[in-house]
Phi, psi and omega in degrees: 000137178304142187301319179295321178293319178298316179298313180297319180296313182295317178296318179299316180294314181294321177296319178301316178299319179292320180299324178281315190288311185295315177298324177297317177296327180293334177303324180297315179298318179297315181298314180294317182294318184284318189260339181242343176099169183296328181297311180290325176297318178296321179296317178296317182294323178293317179297317181290329176294313178297319178297318179298318178294318179296321179296320177299316179296314184296325183289337177056029177075009183298314180302316180293322178295322179295321178302312182297309186284329174295317179296324183281326187245024183293342178267355178252099190299321183294308180296323180301310179298320179296317181296311183293316180299314179299315181297316182290313182295314180296321177298321179296314180297316179297320180296318179296318179296325183284343177301306181293318183299315181292321182297311187280345178263001186298326181295334180300318183291327177299319179292321182295314187261359179054046177238097186304327182280352187291319183301315180298321179294319180292325177295321177298323183287337192306324182290355188284339194298315179302320181287319180295319184286317177296319177299320178297320178296319181289327173296322175300321176300310182295321179294317179298324178279351185058039171271073192284338175298312182288324175301313181295319180300316180295319179296316181293319180301316180297318181293317180297315178300318182298315182293315182300310182295316183296309181298319179297315182289326175295318178299323181275006172094015180278348177062218183296327179300326178296322178294323179292319177298326177300323177298316183295306186294326178291324177293320178296311181298318179294320180297316179298317179297318180295319177300318182294317184277340183267351185298335183279347187271338185209162174245132179296131179216148175258002179295126180066024185300312184297313181295316181293321179296320176298321179295313180298312182290329178297311177285318182297324181295327176292318176294320178302316180300314179295316181292325179297314178296320179296319177299317178300319179297315183286337182252356183302321181296315179299313183297316182287327173298317178296326182282315186270331185248224185232170177299325178296318177297322176301319179297314178299314183291324180298326177296315179297318179297313183299315181292320181294325184276357167299332181292349179270004179307307184290310180299326177292323176296318180293320181296328177300334180265319184293330181297302178294327181294314180291328175299317180293314181296321180295318180296328181265004179059038180265081187292322182297321178294321176300314180301314183295313186293324180288314181298311183293319182299315181294316183292316181297318182295320179299318181298330180271316187290322183300309178298320179294317179299318177299316181298315179296319179295317180297318187249028184303315183297316181294319180298313184292313182292327178293319183279319190244344182101167184297336180303332186267021176299336177295346182276348188294308182298313176301323179297314181297324178291315183295329181301324180302311181290318183291326178290311182294315178294318181293330182276319191253340181244314189297323179298330182239025186295343181263010186298322180290330172295318185298326182265012174079031180232057179294336179299328178292320174301319180302314180295319180295311182293327177295318178298317180292319180296318178298317178298316181299313182295316180298314180294323176299315180296327180281320190266326187299320179299336183257325186248356179065223184289339174293323176296321177297321180293320178297314181299316181293319178299317178299319180294323177297318180294322179294316177301314181301313181298313185289320179298314181292322179300310183284331176296315180293328180285318188281323184239011173058041177275139178262124177258131183281079185298325180301320180298314182290324178295317181297311183291327177293320178297318179295321178298318178297319177297324177298318179296316180299315180296321179297320178298325180283309184280336183297337179292336179275302177205097188286338175294309181295315182298313181298316181296315181293321180297316181297317181296314181296320179297318179297318180296321177299316179298313185296317186268338185250321188263349181248133176279174178298319178297320179298318181295324177296317177303311181301313181296324177299315180294320179296319179298319179299312182297316180296318180297317182287338180275354179285000000 
């Protein structure tokens, strides 16, 4: 398959999986918020946040390391088997060890956040780690091979299982515990499916296990450090809201976070493809391909995210009250603030966010994420006592902008990539003008003004900012998604 067609096909498939998976996961938040209230939603979000951080720690960067090395050594059968075997076996051992560690440390978090129900939820979650870590390693295998159909299938299966189990258990009166059980059973089901579909790609071997494991953990630990700091940055606001405010405030803020990060659907789908692709191009010293994939990924994502971000910002109040009810009106201002950071970060950094990993420099990511995390925490501590959850949103937005700036700065320095700044300045200026016009016309009829502005902005992008080749790429991806949805 032609490389451009392959790229469009892979992005289309991965985007389809995200389009299915994230909204399904969002159903859980809606169910908890509507039927159990902001307090229980906040408790669930705190438990899932702690679980996410623990999973990241337990994985030790193995899934990301597997993506890189599988992409580089997929033509060397011996090394390929060693890498995959090492990743899967080590993930299993780490997962088993974390079951006991997570169970017995659960009470610590209850004391820190003063949430009595938190310890019980974390104990229920503890058996999930072996399945989550082995599943993560196998997803790394599929991603490295760019077997995105199977990758997407596993992602969708996990999301569907989680929603079915969670909604059923909430309906039967299990409350927040039902949502936590949904995480476990969906991880188990997804892991079993991944083992079944991945068995044909490799043979388990212990040959060179120690050496290969050191290699995986050596590179993976650097990625783990960067990802851990990045996770802290992305979750610091939730954690600090839980520490300084209440579970109800966590629930309000969690709604704003969840809605704003819907905008990352497309850039995350693209990054799943650019990471193994850039690893391969870097290994083959194909600089022109690197330039093309980075330039196109950033521009295409910007063209999609800006109109969507404007629409969500214009109609934030209506979206939140329709989904969660009038009680969640407190989520509107944080959502509008967060959209600024998620759109800019999602457009310019997230599609190519793994580029420094691809060229073997995860330590640089660690420094960048550490700087952003420190900034985020300091700003949260300064702003939250006075501005509440709006202060948390401002701090997080600033950290997103800092990450975007630093990643692009070092990417251009390390691999000599040229970024078309004039293009981004022009489209950004038009977006700012759209917001200004909405503030003026919205006083008359903000529904009509918002709708017309978004439509006109999209038409300007299509006819002015996209070349004929760009339009072909877009249409290819749309065709893939439409074909797969039949």
